[in-house]
C-alpha positions, 0 to 999 in steps of 0.5 A, a space after each residue: 730350649 729343652 721344651 721345644 726339642 721335646 715337642 718336636 720329638 713328640 710330633 715326629 713320633 706321632 707322624 711315624 705311628 700314623 705312617 705305620 698304621 697306613 702301611 698296615 691298612 693298605 696291606 690288609 686290603 690286598 690279601 692275595 698279595 699278602 698271602 702269596 708273600 707269606 706262604 709258598 702255596 701256588 695260585 691256581 687259575 681256573 679256566 672257564 672251560 674247567 668250571 663244573 656243569 650243572 647236573 642233567 635233569 633225570 627222567 623222574 624229575 622231568 615227569 614230575 615237572 610234567 605232572 605239575 601241569 595237571 590235576 591228580 584225582 586219587 582214590 582207593 579201589 579194589 581189583 576185580 576180574 572182567 570175567 568171574 563166576 561163583 559155582 554151586 550145585 543145583 541139587 542136593 547130594 553127597 559130594 563124591 569127588 573133587 578133581 581140582 584145587 586152588 590155583 589150578 587153571 581149567 578150561 571151559 567145560 571142565 568138571 570140577 566136582 561131582 555128586 553121587 549119581 547112582 540113583 540119578 543114572 537109574 532114573 535116566 534109564 527108566 525115563 529112556 525106556 518110557 520114551 522109547 515105548 512112546 516112540 514105538 506107539 507113535 510110529 505104529 499109529 502113524 503107519 496105519 493098519 497093516 494088511 492083516 489088521 484090515 483082513 481081520 476086521 473084514 472077516 469079523 464084519 462078514 461073520 457078523 453080517 452072516 449072523 444077522 442074515 441067519 437071525 433075520 431068516 428065522 425071525 421071518 419064518 415065524 411071521 416077522 413083525 406082523 406076528 403077534 407077540 413077536 417081540 417076546 420070541 427067541 428069534 426076535 432076541 437073536 436078531 437084536 443081538 446079531 444086529 448089535 454085533 454087526 454094528 460093532 464089527 462095522 464100526 471096528 472095520 471103519 476104524 481100522 481102514 481109516 486109521 490113524 485119525 487126527 485124535 489118535 495122532 494127537 494122543 500118541 504125539 502127546 505121550 511122546 512129548 510127555 516122555 521126552 520131558 521126563 527124559 530131559 528132566 532126568 538128564 538135566 538132574 544128572 548134569 546138575 550133579 556135576 560142578 562144571 566150569 563155564 569159562 576158562 580161568 584160574 580156580 580162586 577158591 574151592 570149598 567142596 570136599 569129598 564125602 560132605 553134603 552139598 546144598 543147592 545154591 551153596 558156593 562151592 568154587 570161584 573161577 576167574 580169568 586173571 588175564 583180564 583184570 579191572 579195578 572198581 572205584 567209587 568217585 564222589 560226584 565232584 571228582 566225577 565231573 573230570 573223569 571220562 571214558 577212555 581216560 588214562 589212569 595210573 594204579 599202585 598196588 602194595 603187592 607189587 612193591 610200588 610198581 605202577 600199572 596203567 589202565 583206562 576208564 572202561 565204564 562210568 556207572 549210571 546209578 549213584 549211591 549215598 553214604 554218610 552224606 557223600 554221593 558216589 558213582 562206581 567207575 570201572 577201569 581196564 588194567 593194561 596187561 602186566 606180568 605182575 601177579 594180581 588177582 581179585 580183591 587186592 586194593 589199589 591206589 588209583 590216580 586220574 590225571 586231569 587237565 586243570 
C-alpha cells in the first residue's frame, strides 16, 4: 500500500516539472511580452514616414560613376609656352645697361639690355657721310653738263682749232708735204702737236655735251649702292648691340649683367607669353591610337595643390622617337585659360579620357 502511494507521488511530481518547463519555454519564445512585463520602458512604434532616407549621391560620386564608363590614359608631361623666345646678342661687346629683371612684363620692341655703342655710332656717322657723297656725285652725273661746262668745252675746242689753223699755215709756207725733209722741220712738229691738242679738245667737247653716258650712270649708281650697303651694315651692327624683345610677355630669366662681356649667341634672356600655355607629353604608340586632335584632357599640377585644369589636344607630332625600346610621339595640348600661376617647365599629370 505504501509502495503504491509512493509511485503515485513520483508520477505527480514528474507531471508538475514537465508543466513548469513548458510554461517557461513558451514565455521565452515571446520576448516582447516578457520584456514589457518585466520593465517599465514604453514601446515606441516607428511609422513608415519616419524611417531615415538613404544619403543623396554627391557630385563627385556622380562624376566618379561617369568616369567608370570611359578609359583613362595617364601620362606625365611638361608645360611650355605657345610663344617663347630665347634672346642673345648678335655681336660681342661690353654690356652697358640692363633695364629689366625677372618677372617683368615687357612689350614687343622693348630694349632689355644694351652694349657699349660709342665706336659703333662713329662708324655709322662715317658710313652716312660716304653715302651722302655718293648720292651727290650720282645726282651731278645724272643732271648732265651745266651751261658753263659746255661753254668751257667749246672755248677749248675753238682755241685748239685756231692753233691747228696757225700751224697749218706755217707748215704750208715752207712747202708743205711736197717740201724735202718737211718732216724734220719745226713747222711740221708744231702742226702735229696742234692737231693732237685739237683732237683732245674735240673729244672733251663731245663728252661734255653727250653727258651722262650709260656707263657713267652705271658707275655712279654702283657707288651709291656700295655706300648704301656699308651704311645699312653699320646701322644693323648698332641695332645688334641691343637686346630687343620680339614679343610681348614675361621675362622668365635674365643672365645679362652690366659690365660683363657678351659673346654672340650666348643666351641672355628668356621671354614667354604666359597667357597661352601648353603641355607637351610623349605618348607611346599603343596609347596614341585612342587620342585625336580636339580631344578634351584633364591636367593636374602639384604647384596648384591638385586643382584640376582642362585643355584640348592641339597637335599630334609626325616624328616618332624610340627610347629603351618604347616608341613614342609628342602630343601638344592647349591649356584652357586659368587664374592659377603656371609657367614653362612645370610638370603635369595628364589624363586623356577615351571611350572604351
